[in-house]
N, C-alpha and C positions, 0 to 999 in steps of 0.2 A: 436106682431104677425109678422110672416114671410110671405112674398109673394112669390109665385112660378110661374114660366112660363116654359112651356115645348114645345119645337119645335120638331114635328115629321118630321124628315128630308125627308123621302120617300114621304110623302104626302104634305109637306110644310104647315102643320096645326099647329097653335099655340093655346095652352090652358093656361089659367091663373087662379089662385085662391089664396086667403089668407088661411092659415092653421096653426094649432098649431105646426105641425112638418112635416118633410118630409114624414113620413108614411101616415099621413092623406092626404097630397097632392097626393101621389102615388095612394091611394085608389080612389080618385076622377078621376084622369087621367086614371087609368086602366079601370074604368067603361065607361068613354067616348070613349076610344080607342079600348076597347075589347081585351086588351093585358095585360099580367102580366109584370110589370116593375121591373128591378133590376139594381143595380149599378155595379155588376160584372157579367161576362159571362164566364162560364167554357169552352166554345168552341172557345173563342178568335175571335169572329166575329166582324165586324164593328158595332159600336153603331148606333142605329136607331133614337135616340132622344138626344136632348141636354136640360139640366135643368139649369135654373137660379134661384137663391134664393136671396132675399134681404129683408131688414128691412125698416120700414117706413122712408121716407126721400127723395129720395131713397138712401139707403146705401147698396152697394153690399156686401153680405156675401160670397157667392160662385157663380161663373158664369161659364157657359159652362161645366157643369158636364156631362160626357158621361153616357147615360142610355141605357140599353139593354132591349129588349122586346121579349116575346114568346106568342103565341096565348093562350088564356084561355081555 
């Protein structure tokens, strides 16, 4: 299982969860933040969140992935 941690830069809020995949983690984070999350933004604005993902160990898989958000 992969573990995910999301830092909302604007509010300095950190959320963490284990999940099967990134989509499941995003669904949980979106509900908590009240925003739709995406890895790409067509308007080329600054990312509002940073995502880390790792496996048990800890073993980093990807860290500091830029995430963009829009209100739901």
